[in-house]
HTML snippet that shows the backbone in 3Dmol.js (N, CA, C, O; Angstrom):
<script src="https://3Dmol.org/build/3Dmol-min.js"></script>
<div id="view" style="width:600px;height:400px;position:relative"></div>
<script>
const pdb = `
ATOM      1  N   UNK A   1       1.271  -1.084  -0.137  1.00  0.00           N
ATOM      2  CA  UNK A   1       0.011  -0.181  -0.173  1.00  0.00           C
ATOM      3  C   UNK A   1       0.795   1.260   0.108  1.00  0.00           C
ATOM      4  O   UNK A   1       0.264   2.362  -0.028  1.00  0.00           O
ATOM      5  N   UNK A   2       2.084   1.041   0.503  1.00  0.00           N
ATOM      6  CA  UNK A   2       2.810   2.292   0.460  1.00  0.00           C
ATOM      7  C   UNK A   2       2.995   2.920  -0.936  1.00  0.00           C
ATOM      8  O   UNK A   2       3.412   4.076  -0.872  1.00  0.00           O
ATOM      9  N   UNK A   3       2.797   2.465  -2.129  1.00  0.00           N
ATOM     10  CA  UNK A   3       2.980   3.266  -3.485  1.00  0.00           C
ATOM     11  C   UNK A   3       1.772   4.152  -3.307  1.00  0.00           C
ATOM     12  O   UNK A   3       2.012   5.358  -3.360  1.00  0.00           O
ATOM     13  N   UNK A   4       0.583   3.807  -3.117  1.00  0.00           N
ATOM     14  CA  UNK A   4      -0.547   4.325  -2.917  1.00  0.00           C
ATOM     15  C   UNK A   4      -0.630   5.794  -2.423  1.00  0.00           C
ATOM     16  O   UNK A   4      -1.266   6.697  -2.967  1.00  0.00           O
ATOM     17  N   UNK A   5       0.360   5.904  -0.939  1.00  0.00           N
ATOM     18  CA  UNK A   5       0.096   7.292  -0.555  1.00  0.00           C
ATOM     19  C   UNK A   5       1.405   8.325  -1.345  1.00  0.00           C
ATOM     20  O   UNK A   5       1.562   9.525  -1.120  1.00  0.00           O
ATOM     21  N   UNK A   6       2.124   7.592  -2.164  1.00  0.00           N
ATOM     22  CA  UNK A   6       2.784   8.384  -2.849  1.00  0.00           C
ATOM     23  C   UNK A   6       1.868   9.227  -4.393  1.00  0.00           C
ATOM     24  O   UNK A   6       2.294  10.239  -4.950  1.00  0.00           O
ATOM     25  N   UNK A   7       0.644   8.505  -4.779  1.00  0.00           N
ATOM     26  CA  UNK A   7       0.147   9.327  -5.573  1.00  0.00           C
ATOM     27  C   UNK A   7      -1.112   9.640  -5.346  1.00  0.00           C
ATOM     28  O   UNK A   7      -1.473   9.415  -4.191  1.00  0.00           O
ATOM     29  N   UNK A   8      -2.057  10.169  -6.195  1.00  0.00           N
ATOM     30  CA  UNK A   8      -3.407  10.567  -5.910  1.00  0.00           C
ATOM     31  C   UNK A   8      -4.477   9.426  -5.969  1.00  0.00           C
ATOM     32  O   UNK A   8      -4.431   8.755  -7.000  1.00  0.00           O
ATOM     33  N   UNK A   9      -5.286   9.137  -5.191  1.00  0.00           N
ATOM     34  CA  UNK A   9      -5.849   8.040  -5.055  1.00  0.00           C
ATOM     35  C   UNK A   9      -7.506   8.734  -4.847  1.00  0.00           C
ATOM     36  O   UNK A   9      -7.691   9.803  -4.267  1.00  0.00           O
ATOM     37  N   UNK A  10      -8.713   7.817  -5.496  1.00  0.00           N
ATOM     38  CA  UNK A  10     -10.060   8.121  -5.086  1.00  0.00           C
ATOM     39  C   UNK A  10     -10.633   6.982  -4.397  1.00  0.00           C
ATOM     40  O   UNK A  10     -10.372   5.816  -4.696  1.00  0.00           O
ATOM     41  N   UNK A  11     -11.459   7.359  -3.421  1.00  0.00           N
ATOM     42  CA  UNK A  11     -12.404   6.288  -2.720  1.00  0.00           C
ATOM     43  C   UNK A  11     -13.385   6.304  -3.788  1.00  0.00           C
ATOM     44  O   UNK A  11     -13.580   7.184  -4.627  1.00  0.00           O
ATOM     45  N   UNK A  12     -14.060   5.019  -3.600  1.00  0.00           N
ATOM     46  CA  UNK A  12     -15.484   5.069  -4.268  1.00  0.00           C
ATOM     47  C   UNK A  12     -16.736   6.068  -3.454  1.00  0.00           C
ATOM     48  O   UNK A  12     -17.791   6.428  -3.976  1.00  0.00           O
ATOM     49  N   UNK A  13     -16.390   6.301  -2.406  1.00  0.00           N
ATOM     50  CA  UNK A  13     -17.105   7.275  -1.690  1.00  0.00           C
ATOM     51  C   UNK A  13     -16.944   8.802  -2.438  1.00  0.00           C
ATOM     52  O   UNK A  13     -17.857   9.429  -2.976  1.00  0.00           O
ATOM     53  N   UNK A  14     -15.758   9.147  -2.334  1.00  0.00           N
ATOM     54  CA  UNK A  14     -15.231  10.477  -3.119  1.00  0.00           C
ATOM     55  C   UNK A  14     -15.901  10.697  -4.181  1.00  0.00           C
ATOM     56  O   UNK A  14     -16.607  11.682  -4.395  1.00  0.00           O
ATOM     57  N   UNK A  15     -15.598   9.275  -5.291  1.00  0.00           N
ATOM     58  CA  UNK A  15     -16.409   9.763  -6.712  1.00  0.00           C
ATOM     59  C   UNK A  15     -17.787   9.864  -6.661  1.00  0.00           C
ATOM     60  O   UNK A  15     -18.525  10.593  -7.325  1.00  0.00           O
ATOM     61  N   UNK A  16     -18.166   8.724  -5.453  1.00  0.00           N
ATOM     62  CA  UNK A  16     -19.969   9.404  -5.483  1.00  0.00           C
ATOM     63  C   UNK A  16     -20.049  10.735  -5.126  1.00  0.00           C
ATOM     64  O   UNK A  16     -20.408  11.569  -5.957  1.00  0.00           O
ATOM     65  N   UNK A  17     -19.788  11.010  -4.101  1.00  0.00           N
ATOM     66  CA  UNK A  17     -19.976  12.124  -3.683  1.00  0.00           C
ATOM     67  C   UNK A  17     -19.437  13.523  -4.720  1.00  0.00           C
ATOM     68  O   UNK A  17     -20.167  14.510  -4.806  1.00  0.00           O
ATOM     69  N   UNK A  18     -18.285  13.465  -5.361  1.00  0.00           N
ATOM     70  CA  UNK A  18     -17.790  14.531  -6.427  1.00  0.00           C
ATOM     71  C   UNK A  18     -18.889  14.813  -7.538  1.00  0.00           C
ATOM     72  O   UNK A  18     -19.168  15.885  -8.076  1.00  0.00           O
ATOM     73  N   UNK A  19     -19.559  13.267  -7.774  1.00  0.00           N
ATOM     74  CA  UNK A  19     -20.521  13.370  -9.032  1.00  0.00           C
ATOM     75  C   UNK A  19     -21.936  13.621  -8.678  1.00  0.00           C
ATOM     76  O   UNK A  19     -22.843  13.814  -9.488  1.00  0.00           O
ATOM     77  N   UNK A  20     -22.057  13.595  -7.119  1.00  0.00           N
ATOM     78  CA  UNK A  20     -23.634  13.482  -6.684  1.00  0.00           C
ATOM     79  C   UNK A  20     -24.395  12.352  -6.556  1.00  0.00           C
ATOM     80  O   UNK A  20     -25.461  12.374  -5.941  1.00  0.00           O
ATOM     81  N   UNK A  21     -23.835  11.093  -7.216  1.00  0.00           N
ATOM     82  CA  UNK A  21     -24.303   9.947  -7.343  1.00  0.00           C
ATOM     83  C   UNK A  21     -24.580   9.461  -5.947  1.00  0.00           C
ATOM     84  O   UNK A  21     -23.986   9.816  -4.929  1.00  0.00           O
ATOM     85  N   UNK A  22     -25.782   8.408  -6.066  1.00  0.00           N
ATOM     86  CA  UNK A  22     -26.351   7.741  -4.564  1.00  0.00           C
ATOM     87  C   UNK A  22     -25.011   6.785  -4.476  1.00  0.00           C
ATOM     88  O   UNK A  22     -24.379   6.255  -5.389  1.00  0.00           O
ATOM     89  N   UNK A  23     -24.776   6.750  -2.860  1.00  0.00           N
ATOM     90  CA  UNK A  23     -23.767   5.722  -2.457  1.00  0.00           C
ATOM     91  C   UNK A  23     -24.219   4.462  -3.164  1.00  0.00           C
ATOM     92  O   UNK A  23     -25.345   4.055  -3.452  1.00  0.00           O
ATOM     93  N   UNK A  24     -22.648   3.820  -3.415  1.00  0.00           N
ATOM     94  CA  UNK A  24     -22.731   2.244  -4.238  1.00  0.00           C
ATOM     95  C   UNK A  24     -22.625   2.695  -5.556  1.00  0.00           C
ATOM     96  O   UNK A  24     -21.729   1.988  -6.018  1.00  0.00           O
ATOM     97  N   UNK A  25     -23.076   3.590  -6.598  1.00  0.00           N
ATOM     98  CA  UNK A  25     -22.634   3.679  -7.731  1.00  0.00           C
ATOM     99  C   UNK A  25     -21.154   3.497  -7.989  1.00  0.00           C
ATOM    100  O   UNK A  25     -20.772   2.618  -8.761  1.00  0.00           O
ATOM    101  N   UNK A  26     -20.390   4.226  -7.426  1.00  0.00           N
ATOM    102  CA  UNK A  26     -19.110   3.907  -8.242  1.00  0.00           C
ATOM    103  C   UNK A  26     -18.789   2.776  -7.890  1.00  0.00           C
ATOM    104  O   UNK A  26     -18.002   2.309  -8.713  1.00  0.00           O
ATOM    105  N   UNK A  27     -19.108   1.748  -6.667  1.00  0.00           N
ATOM    106  CA  UNK A  27     -18.997   0.521  -6.762  1.00  0.00           C
ATOM    107  C   UNK A  27     -19.689  -0.464  -7.407  1.00  0.00           C
ATOM    108  O   UNK A  27     -19.319  -1.638  -7.379  1.00  0.00           O
ATOM    109  N   UNK A  28     -20.530  -0.138  -7.908  1.00  0.00           N
ATOM    110  CA  UNK A  28     -21.183  -0.971  -9.119  1.00  0.00           C
ATOM    111  C   UNK A  28     -20.639  -0.959 -10.280  1.00  0.00           C
ATOM    112  O   UNK A  28     -20.491  -1.935 -11.015  1.00  0.00           O
ATOM    113  N   UNK A  29     -20.244   0.422 -10.538  1.00  0.00           N
ATOM    114  CA  UNK A  29     -19.353   0.463 -11.908  1.00  0.00           C
ATOM    115  C   UNK A  29     -18.113  -0.265 -11.475  1.00  0.00           C
ATOM    116  O   UNK A  29     -17.676  -0.968 -12.386  1.00  0.00           O
ATOM    117  N   UNK A  30     -17.454  -0.310 -10.437  1.00  0.00           N
ATOM    118  CA  UNK A  30     -16.227  -0.993 -10.342  1.00  0.00           C
ATOM    119  C   UNK A  30     -16.456  -2.420 -10.329  1.00  0.00           C
ATOM    120  O   UNK A  30     -15.519  -3.059 -10.808  1.00  0.00           O
ATOM    121  N   UNK A  31     -17.357  -3.046  -9.949  1.00  0.00           N
ATOM    122  CA  UNK A  31     -17.608  -4.361 -10.223  1.00  0.00           C
ATOM    123  C   UNK A  31     -17.789  -4.978 -11.507  1.00  0.00           C
ATOM    124  O   UNK A  31     -17.475  -6.133 -11.798  1.00  0.00           O
ATOM    125  N   UNK A  32     -18.407  -3.979 -12.376  1.00  0.00           N
ATOM    126  CA  UNK A  32     -18.739  -4.139 -13.740  1.00  0.00           C
ATOM    127  C   UNK A  32     -17.267  -4.128 -14.617  1.00  0.00           C
ATOM    128  O   UNK A  32     -17.105  -4.816 -15.625  1.00  0.00           O
ATOM    129  N   UNK A  33     -16.400  -3.370 -14.139  1.00  0.00           N
ATOM    130  CA  UNK A  33     -14.966  -2.979 -14.917  1.00  0.00           C
ATOM    131  C   UNK A  33     -13.888  -3.975 -14.045  1.00  0.00           C
ATOM    132  O   UNK A  33     -12.922  -4.224 -14.766  1.00  0.00           O
ATOM    133  N   UNK A  34     -13.812  -4.400 -13.157  1.00  0.00           N
ATOM    134  CA  UNK A  34     -13.405  -5.595 -12.336  1.00  0.00           C
ATOM    135  C   UNK A  34     -12.172  -6.273 -13.055  1.00  0.00           C
ATOM    136  O   UNK A  34     -11.027  -6.232 -12.606  1.00  0.00           O
ATOM    137  N   UNK A  35     -12.517  -6.852 -14.134  1.00  0.00           N
ATOM    138  CA  UNK A  35     -12.159  -8.056 -14.586  1.00  0.00           C
ATOM    139  C   UNK A  35     -10.923  -7.132 -15.677  1.00  0.00           C
ATOM    140  O   UNK A  35      -9.788  -7.502 -15.976  1.00  0.00           O
ATOM    141  N   UNK A  36     -11.481  -6.146 -15.995  1.00  0.00           N
ATOM    142  CA  UNK A  36     -10.132  -5.296 -16.972  1.00  0.00           C
ATOM    143  C   UNK A  36      -9.193  -4.603 -16.173  1.00  0.00           C
ATOM    144  O   UNK A  36      -8.102  -4.453 -16.723  1.00  0.00           O
ATOM    145  N   UNK A  37      -9.294  -4.179 -15.137  1.00  0.00           N
ATOM    146  CA  UNK A  37      -8.645  -3.605 -13.999  1.00  0.00           C
ATOM    147  C   UNK A  37      -7.507  -4.605 -13.493  1.00  0.00           C
ATOM    148  O   UNK A  37      -7.585  -5.799 -13.203  1.00  0.00           O
ATOM    149  N   UNK A  38      -6.301  -3.627 -13.483  1.00  0.00           N
ATOM    150  CA  UNK A  38      -4.767  -4.512 -12.683  1.00  0.00           C
ATOM    151  C   UNK A  38      -4.756  -4.014 -11.386  1.00  0.00           C
ATOM    152  O   UNK A  38      -4.831  -2.793 -11.254  1.00  0.00           O
ATOM    153  N   UNK A  39      -4.666  -4.824 -10.263  1.00  0.00           N
ATOM    154  CA  UNK A  39      -4.489  -4.549  -9.005  1.00  0.00           C
ATOM    155  C   UNK A  39      -2.929  -3.523  -9.064  1.00  0.00           C
ATOM    156  O   UNK A  39      -1.962  -3.742  -9.794  1.00  0.00           O
ATOM    157  N   UNK A  40      -3.077  -2.455  -8.114  1.00  0.00           N
ATOM    158  CA  UNK A  40      -1.552  -1.721  -8.344  1.00  0.00           C
ATOM    159  C   UNK A  40      -1.473  -0.979  -9.218  1.00  0.00           C
ATOM    160  O   UNK A  40      -0.849   0.015  -8.847  1.00  0.00           O
ATOM    161  N   UNK A  41      -1.893  -0.894 -10.598  1.00  0.00           N
ATOM    162  CA  UNK A  41      -1.773  -0.010 -11.891  1.00  0.00           C
ATOM    163  C   UNK A  41      -3.527   0.715 -11.621  1.00  0.00           C
ATOM    164  O   UNK A  41      -3.455   1.866 -11.189  1.00  0.00           O
ATOM    165  N   UNK A  42      -4.635   0.323 -11.770  1.00  0.00           N
ATOM    166  CA  UNK A  42      -5.785   0.758 -12.031  1.00  0.00           C
ATOM    167  C   UNK A  42      -6.567   0.960 -10.244  1.00  0.00           C
ATOM    168  O   UNK A  42      -7.337   1.899 -10.042  1.00  0.00           O
ATOM    169  N   UNK A  43      -6.236   0.013  -9.179  1.00  0.00           N
ATOM    170  CA  UNK A  43      -6.503   0.154  -8.056  1.00  0.00           C
ATOM    171  C   UNK A  43      -5.808  -0.326  -6.950  1.00  0.00           C
ATOM    172  O   UNK A  43      -4.805  -1.015  -7.131  1.00  0.00           O
ATOM    173  N   UNK A  44      -6.221  -0.046  -5.772  1.00  0.00           N
ATOM    174  CA  UNK A  44      -5.388  -0.762  -4.505  1.00  0.00           C
ATOM    175  C   UNK A  44      -6.133  -1.218  -3.880  1.00  0.00           C
ATOM    176  O   UNK A  44      -6.994  -0.387  -3.591  1.00  0.00           O
ATOM    177  N   UNK A  45      -6.406  -2.663  -3.242  1.00  0.00           N
ATOM    178  CA  UNK A  45      -7.225  -3.039  -2.501  1.00  0.00           C
ATOM    179  C   UNK A  45      -6.806  -3.244  -0.988  1.00  0.00           C
ATOM    180  O   UNK A  45      -5.762  -3.867  -0.795  1.00  0.00           O
ATOM    181  N   UNK A  46      -7.478  -2.807   0.039  1.00  0.00           N
ATOM    182  CA  UNK A  46      -7.171  -2.494   1.236  1.00  0.00           C
ATOM    183  C   UNK A  46      -7.960  -3.730   1.795  1.00  0.00           C
ATOM    184  O   UNK A  46      -9.159  -3.804   1.526  1.00  0.00           O
ATOM    185  N   UNK A  47      -7.407  -4.643   2.506  1.00  0.00           N
ATOM    186  CA  UNK A  47      -7.955  -5.691   3.191  1.00  0.00           C
ATOM    187  C   UNK A  47      -7.946  -5.541   4.972  1.00  0.00           C
ATOM    188  O   UNK A  47      -6.911  -5.644   5.632  1.00  0.00           O
ATOM    189  N   UNK A  48      -9.042  -5.331   5.448  1.00  0.00           N
ATOM    190  CA  UNK A  48      -9.377  -4.998   7.186  1.00  0.00           C
ATOM    191  C   UNK A  48      -8.247  -5.912   8.070  1.00  0.00           C
ATOM    192  O   UNK A  48      -7.571  -5.407   8.966  1.00  0.00           O
ATOM    193  N   UNK A  49      -8.174  -7.040   7.754  1.00  0.00           N
ATOM    194  CA  UNK A  49      -7.076  -7.520   8.520  1.00  0.00           C
ATOM    195  C   UNK A  49      -5.594  -7.481   8.529  1.00  0.00           C
ATOM    196  O   UNK A  49      -4.822  -7.909   9.387  1.00  0.00           O
ATOM    197  N   UNK A  50      -5.285  -6.733   7.124  1.00  0.00           N
ATOM    198  CA  UNK A  50      -3.717  -6.449   6.861  1.00  0.00           C
ATOM    199  C   UNK A  50      -3.576  -4.556   6.814  1.00  0.00           C
ATOM    200  O   UNK A  50      -2.614  -3.816   7.021  1.00  0.00           O
ATOM    201  N   UNK A  51      -4.712  -4.337   6.523  1.00  0.00           N
ATOM    202  CA  UNK A  51      -4.810  -2.768   6.248  1.00  0.00           C
ATOM    203  C   UNK A  51      -5.379  -1.798   7.085  1.00  0.00           C
ATOM    204  O   UNK A  51      -5.306  -0.571   7.027  1.00  0.00           O
ATOM    205  N   UNK A  52      -6.162  -2.802   8.151  1.00  0.00           N
ATOM    206  CA  UNK A  52      -6.979  -2.038   9.092  1.00  0.00           C
ATOM    207  C   UNK A  52      -6.350  -0.299   9.421  1.00  0.00           C
ATOM    208  O   UNK A  52      -6.987   0.733   9.212  1.00  0.00           O
ATOM    209  N   UNK A  53      -5.172  -0.391   9.888  1.00  0.00           N
ATOM    210  CA  UNK A  53      -4.706   1.311  10.599  1.00  0.00           C
ATOM    211  C   UNK A  53      -5.180   2.047   9.386  1.00  0.00           C
ATOM    212  O   UNK A  53      -6.183   2.759   9.430  1.00  0.00           O
ATOM    213  N   UNK A  54      -4.261   1.832   7.993  1.00  0.00           N
ATOM    214  CA  UNK A  54      -4.768   2.905   7.140  1.00  0.00           C
ATOM    215  C   UNK A  54      -6.521   2.990   6.720  1.00  0.00           C
ATOM    216  O   UNK A  54      -7.032   4.092   6.517  1.00  0.00           O
ATOM    217  N   UNK A  55      -7.258   1.828   6.633  1.00  0.00           N
ATOM    218  CA  UNK A  55      -8.586   1.732   6.871  1.00  0.00           C
ATOM    219  C   UNK A  55      -9.123   2.797   7.591  1.00  0.00           C
ATOM    220  O   UNK A  55      -9.765   3.727   7.103  1.00  0.00           O
ATOM    221  N   UNK A  56      -8.837   2.634   8.793  1.00  0.00           N
ATOM    222  CA  UNK A  56      -9.325   3.655   9.765  1.00  0.00           C
ATOM    223  C   UNK A  56      -8.863   4.947   9.590  1.00  0.00           C
ATOM    224  O   UNK A  56      -9.592   5.843  10.014  1.00  0.00           O
ATOM    225  N   UNK A  57      -7.673   5.289   8.988  1.00  0.00           N
ATOM    226  CA  UNK A  57      -7.381   6.950   8.660  1.00  0.00           C
ATOM    227  C   UNK A  57      -7.855   7.228   7.296  1.00  0.00           C
ATOM    228  O   UNK A  57      -7.644   8.366   6.877  1.00  0.00           O
ATOM    229  N   UNK A  58      -8.514   6.312   6.457  1.00  0.00           N
ATOM    230  CA  UNK A  58      -9.361   7.086   5.285  1.00  0.00           C
ATOM    231  C   UNK A  58     -10.773   7.353   6.265  1.00  0.00           C
ATOM    232  O   UNK A  58     -11.202   8.506   6.316  1.00  0.00           O
ATOM    233  N   UNK A  59     -11.532   6.180   7.096  1.00  0.00           N
ATOM    234  CA  UNK A  59     -12.543   6.361   7.927  1.00  0.00           C
ATOM    235  C   UNK A  59     -12.578   7.829   8.383  1.00  0.00           C
ATOM    236  O   UNK A  59     -13.540   8.589   8.273  1.00  0.00           O
ATOM    237  N   UNK A  60     -11.507   8.076   8.855  1.00  0.00           N
ATOM    238  CA  UNK A  60     -11.555   9.467  10.453  1.00  0.00           C
ATOM    239  C   UNK A  60     -11.164  10.698   9.286  1.00  0.00           C
ATOM    240  O   UNK A  60     -11.425  11.877   9.526  1.00  0.00           O
ATOM    241  N   UNK A  61     -10.610  10.329   8.200  1.00  0.00           N
ATOM    242  CA  UNK A  61     -10.699  11.285   7.041  1.00  0.00           C
ATOM    243  C   UNK A  61     -11.945  12.022   5.876  1.00  0.00           C
ATOM    244  O   UNK A  61     -11.952  12.993   5.118  1.00  0.00           O
ATOM    245  N   UNK A  62     -13.049  10.792   6.306  1.00  0.00           N
ATOM    246  CA  UNK A  62     -14.053  11.075   5.743  1.00  0.00           C
ATOM    247  C   UNK A  62     -14.142  10.625   4.478  1.00  0.00           C
ATOM    248  O   UNK A  62     -15.217  10.763   3.894  1.00  0.00           O
ATOM    249  N   UNK A  63     -12.677   9.806   3.607  1.00  0.00           N
ATOM    250  CA  UNK A  63     -12.589   9.241   2.485  1.00  0.00           C
ATOM    251  C   UNK A  63     -13.631   8.028   2.281  1.00  0.00           C
ATOM    252  O   UNK A  63     -14.089   7.925   1.143  1.00  0.00           O
ATOM    253  N   UNK A  64     -13.990   7.245   3.096  1.00  0.00           N
ATOM    254  CA  UNK A  64     -14.890   6.222   2.920  1.00  0.00           C
ATOM    255  C   UNK A  64     -15.862   5.923   3.820  1.00  0.00           C
ATOM    256  O   UNK A  64     -15.697   6.266   4.991  1.00  0.00           O
ATOM    257  N   UNK A  65     -16.984   5.265   3.440  1.00  0.00           N
ATOM    258  CA  UNK A  65     -18.276   5.356   3.949  1.00  0.00           C
ATOM    259  C   UNK A  65     -18.136   4.537   5.266  1.00  0.00           C
ATOM    260  O   UNK A  65     -17.679   3.403   5.121  1.00  0.00           O
ATOM    261  N   UNK A  66     -18.478   4.954   6.602  1.00  0.00           N
ATOM    262  CA  UNK A  66     -18.676   4.132   7.849  1.00  0.00           C
ATOM    263  C   UNK A  66     -18.675   2.908   7.855  1.00  0.00           C
ATOM    264  O   UNK A  66     -17.995   2.456   8.777  1.00  0.00           O
ATOM    265  N   UNK A  67     -19.318   1.889   6.990  1.00  0.00           N
ATOM    266  CA  UNK A  67     -19.339   0.813   6.661  1.00  0.00           C
ATOM    267  C   UNK A  67     -18.759  -0.039   6.168  1.00  0.00           C
ATOM    268  O   UNK A  67     -18.902  -1.261   6.191  1.00  0.00           O
ATOM    269  N   UNK A  68     -17.766   0.898   5.488  1.00  0.00           N
ATOM    270  CA  UNK A  68     -16.800   0.178   4.925  1.00  0.00           C
ATOM    271  C   UNK A  68     -15.593  -0.857   5.434  1.00  0.00           C
ATOM    272  O   UNK A  68     -14.773  -0.370   6.212  1.00  0.00           O
ATOM    273  N   UNK A  69     -15.474  -1.889   5.148  1.00  0.00           N
ATOM    274  CA  UNK A  69     -14.711  -2.974   6.009  1.00  0.00           C
ATOM    275  C   UNK A  69     -13.385  -3.146   4.985  1.00  0.00           C
ATOM    276  O   UNK A  69     -12.243  -3.001   5.421  1.00  0.00           O
ATOM    277  N   UNK A  70     -13.624  -3.428   3.764  1.00  0.00           N
ATOM    278  CA  UNK A  70     -12.269  -3.402   2.872  1.00  0.00           C
ATOM    279  C   UNK A  70     -12.548  -2.302   2.108  1.00  0.00           C
ATOM    280  O   UNK A  70     -13.678  -1.956   1.762  1.00  0.00           O
ATOM    281  N   UNK A  71     -11.446  -1.712   1.826  1.00  0.00           N
ATOM    282  CA  UNK A  71     -11.225  -0.716   1.199  1.00  0.00           C
ATOM    283  C   UNK A  71     -10.494  -0.630  -0.402  1.00  0.00           C
ATOM    284  O   UNK A  71      -9.384  -1.125  -0.600  1.00  0.00           O
ATOM    285  N   UNK A  72     -11.244   0.036  -1.448  1.00  0.00           N
ATOM    286  CA  UNK A  72     -10.717   0.435  -2.626  1.00  0.00           C
ATOM    287  C   UNK A  72     -10.376   1.633  -2.578  1.00  0.00           C
ATOM    288  O   UNK A  72     -11.075   2.552  -2.152  1.00  0.00           O
ATOM    289  N   UNK A  73      -8.881   1.741  -3.167  1.00  0.00           N
ATOM    290  CA  UNK A  73      -8.769   3.303  -3.491  1.00  0.00           C
ATOM    291  C   UNK A  73      -8.460   2.948  -5.196  1.00  0.00           C
ATOM    292  O   UNK A  73      -8.047   1.853  -5.579  1.00  0.00           O
ATOM    293  N   UNK A  74      -8.734   4.030  -6.035  1.00  0.00           N
ATOM    294  CA  UNK A  74      -8.696   3.917  -7.368  1.00  0.00           C
ATOM    295  C   UNK A  74      -7.387   5.177  -7.900  1.00  0.00           C
ATOM    296  O   UNK A  74      -7.176   6.319  -7.492  1.00  0.00           O
ATOM    297  N   UNK A  75      -6.834   4.506  -8.758  1.00  0.00           N
ATOM    298  CA  UNK A  75      -5.735   5.363  -9.167  1.00  0.00           C
ATOM    299  C   UNK A  75      -6.062   6.286 -10.405  1.00  0.00           C
ATOM    300  O   UNK A  75      -7.118   6.013 -10.975  1.00  0.00           O
ATOM    301  N   UNK A  76      -5.396   7.231 -10.860  1.00  0.00           N
ATOM    302  CA  UNK A  76      -6.018   7.831 -11.968  1.00  0.00           C
ATOM    303  C   UNK A  76      -6.515   7.140 -13.068  1.00  0.00           C
ATOM    304  O   UNK A  76      -7.533   7.555 -13.622  1.00  0.00           O
ATOM    305  N   UNK A  77      -5.844   5.978 -13.529  1.00  0.00           N
ATOM    306  CA  UNK A  77      -6.133   5.253 -14.498  1.00  0.00           C
ATOM    307  C   UNK A  77      -7.614   4.565 -14.201  1.00  0.00           C
ATOM    308  O   UNK A  77      -8.546   4.601 -15.004  1.00  0.00           O
ATOM    309  N   UNK A  78      -7.656   3.913 -12.856  1.00  0.00           N
ATOM    310  CA  UNK A  78      -8.982   3.508 -12.571  1.00  0.00           C
ATOM    311  C   UNK A  78     -10.019   4.295 -12.423  1.00  0.00           C
ATOM    312  O   UNK A  78     -11.076   3.912 -12.924  1.00  0.00           O
ATOM    313  N   UNK A  79      -9.985   5.691 -11.646  1.00  0.00           N
ATOM    314  CA  UNK A  79     -10.930   6.573 -11.794  1.00  0.00           C
ATOM    315  C   UNK A  79     -11.478   6.948 -13.185  1.00  0.00           C
ATOM    316  O   UNK A  79     -12.682   7.091 -13.402  1.00  0.00           O
ATOM    317  N   UNK A  80     -10.591   7.084 -14.035  1.00  0.00           N
ATOM    318  CA  UNK A  80     -11.305   7.782 -14.990  1.00  0.00           C
ATOM    319  C   UNK A  80     -11.732   6.494 -16.178  1.00  0.00           C
ATOM    320  O   UNK A  80     -12.024   6.718 -17.352  1.00  0.00           O
ATOM    321  N   UNK A  81     -11.687   5.376 -15.641  1.00  0.00           N
ATOM    322  CA  UNK A  81     -12.436   4.037 -16.443  1.00  0.00           C
ATOM    323  C   UNK A  81     -13.928   3.949 -15.854  1.00  0.00           C
ATOM    324  O   UNK A  81     -14.953   3.615 -16.449  1.00  0.00           O
ATOM    325  N   UNK A  82     -13.770   4.323 -14.591  1.00  0.00           N
ATOM    326  CA  UNK A  82     -14.932   4.570 -13.917  1.00  0.00           C
ATOM    327  C   UNK A  82     -15.753   5.231 -14.535  1.00  0.00           C
ATOM    328  O   UNK A  82     -16.783   4.873 -15.107  1.00  0.00           O
ATOM    329  N   UNK A  83     -15.049   6.743 -14.361  1.00  0.00           N
ATOM    330  CA  UNK A  83     -15.920   7.919 -14.325  1.00  0.00           C
ATOM    331  C   UNK A  83     -16.496   7.965 -16.050  1.00  0.00           C
ATOM    332  O   UNK A  83     -17.552   8.516 -16.362  1.00  0.00           O
ATOM    333  N   UNK A  84     -15.588   7.285 -17.032  1.00  0.00           N
ATOM    334  CA  UNK A  84     -16.025   7.034 -18.418  1.00  0.00           C
ATOM    335  C   UNK A  84     -16.965   6.133 -18.557  1.00  0.00           C
ATOM    336  O   UNK A  84     -18.004   6.613 -19.011  1.00  0.00           O
ATOM    337  N   UNK A  85     -17.005   4.781 -18.294  1.00  0.00           N
ATOM    338  CA  UNK A  85     -18.010   4.015 -17.851  1.00  0.00           C
ATOM    339  C   UNK A  85     -19.265   4.900 -17.026  1.00  0.00           C
ATOM    340  O   UNK A  85     -20.287   4.803 -17.705  1.00  0.00           O
ATOM    341  N   UNK A  86     -19.421   5.437 -16.218  1.00  0.00           N
ATOM    342  CA  UNK A  86     -20.375   6.018 -15.730  1.00  0.00           C
ATOM    343  C   UNK A  86     -21.112   7.088 -16.670  1.00  0.00           C
ATOM    344  O   UNK A  86     -22.338   7.026 -16.757  1.00  0.00           O
ATOM    345  N   UNK A  87     -20.465   7.981 -17.315  1.00  0.00           N
ATOM    346  CA  UNK A  87     -20.860   9.194 -18.205  1.00  0.00           C
ATOM    347  C   UNK A  87     -21.356   8.403 -19.602  1.00  0.00           C
ATOM    348  O   UNK A  87     -22.075   8.964 -20.429  1.00  0.00           O
ATOM    349  N   UNK A  88     -20.845   6.941 -19.762  1.00  0.00           N
ATOM    350  CA  UNK A  88     -20.948   6.223 -21.109  1.00  0.00           C
ATOM    351  C   UNK A  88     -22.762   6.295 -21.113  1.00  0.00           C
ATOM    352  O   UNK A  88     -23.397   5.817 -22.053  1.00  0.00           O
TER     353      UNK A  88
END
`;
const viewer = $3Dmol.createViewer("view");
viewer.addModel(pdb, "pdb");
viewer.setStyle({}, {cartoon: {color: "spectrum"}});
viewer.zoomTo();
viewer.render();
</script>
């Protein structure tokens, strides 16, 4: 997860909020596109068992939903793909 700290990432909540979409819209788009994404290039997956402290920091900063257990952070490439999909 160290690499993600060095680059701009977007959470699913941040995408929903920025677009004015309802909760879960970006997640559904992510699920549709996941097979074409590469972890580490398009997104980072934070597992609560291994990345709990990082997830708590994201929650405290308001970047993820309160109910989020495992977090997904999208890179520029992943963010662009989701926005393109949602705008399509």
